[in-house]
Structures are given as C-alpha cells and as structure tokens.
C-alpha positions in Angstrom: -74.9 39.6 37.2 -75.4 38.1 33.7 -72.1 39.3 32.5 -70.3 38.0 35.6 -71.9 34.6 35.3 -71.0 34.5 31.6 -67.4 35.2 32.4 -67.3 32.7 35.2 -68.9 30.0 33.1 -66.5 30.6 30.2 -63.3 30.3 32.4 -64.8 27.6 34.6 -66.2 25.4 31.9 -65.6 26.5 28.3 -61.9 27.1 28.5 -60.4 25.4 31.6 -56.9 25.5 30.1 -57.1 29.2 29.3 -56.7 30.3 32.9 -55.6 28.4 35.9 -57.6 29.3 39.0 -56.4 27.9 42.3 -58.6 28.0 45.5 -57.4 30.6 47.9 -56.0 29.4 51.2 -57.3 31.6 54.0 -55.5 31.8 57.4 -56.5 33.9 60.3 -53.3 36.0 60.3 -53.6 36.7 56.6 -57.3 37.4 56.8 -56.7 39.8 59.8 -53.9 41.6 57.8 -56.1 42.0 54.8 -59.0 43.4 56.8 -56.7 45.9 58.7 -55.1 47.0 55.5 -58.5 47.5 53.9 -59.7 49.5 56.9 -56.6 51.7 57.0 -56.7 52.3 53.3 -60.4 53.3 53.4 -59.8 55.6 56.3 -56.9 57.4 54.6 -58.8 57.9 51.4 -61.8 59.3 53.4 -59.5 61.9 55.0 -57.2 63.1 52.3 -59.1 64.4 49.3 -56.1 64.9 46.9 -54.7 61.5 47.6 -58.1 60.0 47.1 -58.8 61.8 43.8 -55.6 60.5 42.2 -56.0 57.0 43.7 -59.6 56.7 42.5 -58.8 57.6 38.9 -55.9 55.1 38.8 -58.0 52.3 40.3 -60.9 53.1 38.1 -58.8 52.7 35.0 -57.1 49.5 36.3 -60.4 47.9 37.2 -62.0 48.8 33.9 -59.1 47.5 31.8 -58.4 44.3 33.8 -62.0 43.3 34.3 -63.3 44.1 30.8 -60.3 42.3 29.3 -61.5 39.1 30.9 -64.9 39.7 29.4 -63.6 40.5 25.9 -61.2 37.5 26.0 -64.2 35.3 26.3 -64.9 35.8 22.6 -61.9 37.7 21.2 -58.4 36.6 20.6 -55.3 38.5 21.7 -54.5 41.3 21.2 -58.0 42.3 20.2 -59.3 41.7 23.8 -56.7 44.0 25.2 -57.3 46.7 22.6 -61.1 46.5 23.3 -60.4 46.9 27.1 -58.2 49.9 26.5 -60.7 51.4 24.1 -63.4 51.0 26.7 -61.3 52.8 29.4 -60.5 55.6 27.0 -64.2 56.0 26.2 -65.0 56.3 29.9 -62.3 59.0 30.4 -63.2 61.0 27.3 -66.9 60.6 27.0 -67.9 61.1 30.7 -71.6 60.3 30.6 -73.5 58.1 33.0 -74.0 55.5 30.2 -70.4 55.1 29.3 -69.4 55.1 33.0 -71.9 52.3 33.7 -70.8 50.2 30.8 -67.2 50.4 32.0 -68.1 49.6 35.6 -70.4 46.7 34.5 -67.7 44.9 32.4 -64.9 45.8 34.9 -66.6 44.7 38.1 -68.2 41.6 36.5 -64.8 40.3 35.1 -62.9 40.8 38.4 -65.7 39.5 40.6 -66.2 36.4 38.4 -62.5 35.5 38.5 -62.4 36.1 42.3 -65.5 33.9 42.6 -63.7 31.1 40.8 -60.8 31.4 43.2 -62.8 30.8 46.4 -65.1 28.2 47.7 -68.8 29.0 48.2 -68.3 28.9 52.0 -65.4 31.4 51.8 -67.5 33.6 49.6 -70.3 33.5 52.1 -68.0 34.4 54.9 -66.5 37.3 52.9 -69.8 38.8 51.9 -71.2 38.4 55.5 -68.1 40.1 57.1 -68.2 43.0 54.6 -71.9 43.4 55.2 -71.2 44.0 58.9 -68.4 46.4 57.9 -70.8 48.2 55.6 -73.2 48.9 58.4 -70.5 50.2 60.7 -68.8 52.3 58.1 -72.1 53.9 56.9 -74.0 54.4 60.2 -71.3 54.4 62.9 -68.0 55.8 61.7 -69.5 57.3 58.5 -66.1 57.2 56.8 -67.7 55.3 53.9 -70.0 58.2 53.3 -67.1 60.6 53.2 -65.3 58.3 50.9 -68.3 58.3 48.5 -68.4 62.1 48.6 -64.7 62.2 47.7 -65.3 59.9 44.8 -68.0 62.1 43.4 -65.9 65.2 43.7 -63.0 63.4 41.9 -65.2 62.3 39.1 -63.9 58.7 39.4 -66.9 56.9 40.9 -66.5 53.3 41.9 -70.2 52.5 41.5 -73.2 52.4 39.3 -75.0 55.6 38.5 -78.8 55.3 38.4 -80.5 58.4 36.9 -84.0 59.4 37.9 -85.0 59.8 34.3 -83.9 57.7 31.3 -82.7 60.7 29.3 -80.2 61.4 32.0 -78.1 58.4 31.0 -76.5 60.8 28.5 -75.8 63.4 31.2 -72.2 64.2 31.7 -70.7 63.3 35.1 -69.9 66.5 36.9 -72.9 68.4 35.6 -74.2 71.0 38.1 -77.4 69.0 38.7 -75.6 65.6 38.6 -75.9 64.7 42.3 -79.5 65.6 42.5 -80.5 63.7 39.4 -79.1 60.2 40.0 -78.4 57.7 42.8 -75.1 55.8 43.3 -74.9 52.1 44.0 -71.4 51.0 45.2 -69.6 48.5 43.0 -69.0 46.2 46.0 -72.8 45.9 46.4 -72.9 44.1 43.1 -69.4 42.8 42.8 -69.6 40.7 46.0 -72.9 38.9 45.1 -71.4 38.2 41.6 -68.4 36.7 43.4 -70.7 34.6 45.6 -72.7 33.4 42.5 -69.5 32.7 40.5 -68.1 30.6 43.3 -70.9 28.1 42.5 -70.6 28.0 38.7 -68.1 25.0 38.6 -70.2 22.9 41.0 -73.8 23.9 40.2 -74.8 26.3 37.5 -78.4 26.1 38.8 -77.3 27.2 42.3 -75.3 30.1 40.7 -78.4 31.4 38.9 -80.6 31.0 42.1 -78.1 33.1 44.1 -77.9 35.6 41.3 -81.7 35.8 41.2 -82.0 36.3 44.9 -79.3 38.9 44.8 -81.3 40.9 42.2 -84.4 40.5 44.4 -82.3 41.9 47.4 -81.3 44.8 45.3 -84.9 45.5 44.4 -85.8 45.5 48.1 -82.8 47.8 48.8 -84.0 50.2 46.2 -87.5 50.3 47.6 -86.1 51.0 51.1 -83.9 53.8 49.8 -86.5 55.7 47.7 -89.1 55.4 50.5 -87.0 57.0 53.2 -88.7 59.9 55.0 -85.4 61.9 54.7 -83.1 60.9 51.9 -79.7 59.8 53.3 -76.9 57.3 52.6 -77.8 53.7 53.1 -75.8 50.5 53.6 -77.0 48.6 50.5 -74.9 45.4 50.9 -76.6 43.9 54.0 -80.1 43.3 52.4 -78.5 42.2 49.1 -76.1 39.8 50.9 -79.0 38.4 53.1 -81.0 37.6 50.0 -77.9 36.0 48.3 -77.3 33.8 51.3 -81.0 32.9 51.5 -80.8 31.9 47.9 -77.7 29.8 48.5 -79.3 27.8 51.3 -82.5 27.3 49.2 -80.4 26.0 46.4 -78.8 23.4 48.7 -82.2 21.8 49.3 -83.4 21.9 45.7 
C-alpha cells in the first residue's frame, strides 16, 4: 500500500509532465467485452495446465518488470530504472525464495495498480472493486475455477500473489520445496492491487482520503486473515470481499471528514 501510494503521488504530483494519464472512458459494450474476455481467459487457464504454466511465467515477468520500472523511475533516471527492473525480475527467477518473490510482487503490483488508479475516477474504481468482489465470491465458492487456477499457479512455480510463511525463517525457503504449500499461505495479487488502485484514484484529489482508504484496506486484510486462520477446516477463501468492503467504508468516511 505504501509503495503504491508513493508511486501514485510521484506521478500524480511530483512529476506531472513525466507521464500523461488520461481518465478511462467506460462504456457498457466495452466493459461487457472486458468482463467476458477476463472470464474466458480465467476459465481456459484453470483447465489447461501446460498453457497456464507458460502464461503464468510470462505474465509474472512482464508484471514485475513493468510495475517495478514505474517504482524505480520515481527516483532513478533512464536507463538505470529499466536495469533495476530487469535485475529484480532476474533475481526472482534465479533466487526462488519467498522473500525475493514477495519483493518482486510488491513492486510490480504496486506500480501497475498505482498507474491504473491514476487512470480512473474514484467512482469507477469503486465499481470495479465491487464487481470483482462479487466475481471473487462466485469463482471461489460456486464455480471454484479460481481455486483450480491458484493450484495451477503453485504447480507452475509462477505465483501471482503474496506468500505469507507461518514462521519468519521460512521467508528464505525456496518456492517448490516439498513442504512449501503446508508452510505458507497465499494472498492473491488482486486482493492487494485493487485496493491500491482504489486508493491511488484519490491521490490527485485528496491525499488524506487516499490514506484513509489504504488504512481501511489494511484493516480489512487483517480481518480477512483472522477469518482465514480461524476456520474450522482450512480451505480456500475469497479474500477480496471483506477487503473491498473495508476500503469502500473508508472512502465514504473520508467524504464526510
């Protein structure tokens, strides 16, 4: 959250001429096409493991490089920002530990989510995070294809999410270790990226509101974690709905402050 707000503040305030961000114009036909394409793509990846394995690795590298380059460009000049982003991606691929993976995901997701947040209005961000929360519930508890998708990600070794080990020492554990799945939890990148997008959409209008939304998102994540670890029988859980609900609550509270 902090990295995402830093990137959004830099491009939204510090360097307005460095990058031109235009608000996205949503239309119902375009929005419907995007949703259908996303659903079909998720379904295909959940069914075909080989296609998913290759796609996950390519997307992971692209997200890490493109997102982290936005972060590094906030304080490095070209070409050092690009070299830093490429070095980070190489570190993720060569040193496959939970720590290196999380660093790459943090910088990659924060950069992309911040830029996306600057491209949409707060209302558009609210609608997006609400719609995807409903989709998260359906895909996890009804169709369960998101659960299969997550399993394919773990098997491919290219995980689009944050790895949370049970013990601190396991941050140095290699991804793919025999006990890997039993010794850590996985939080989807969208569960953090979407709240960052929501908070970033407020940066140019009210930095205070952006921090309030970010704080409520973190509180929602804490509640989600408590719900997950206190399950009677450990199973996959839709994490976005409680996080999104807290974020939206923070947004409405910020309006009245």
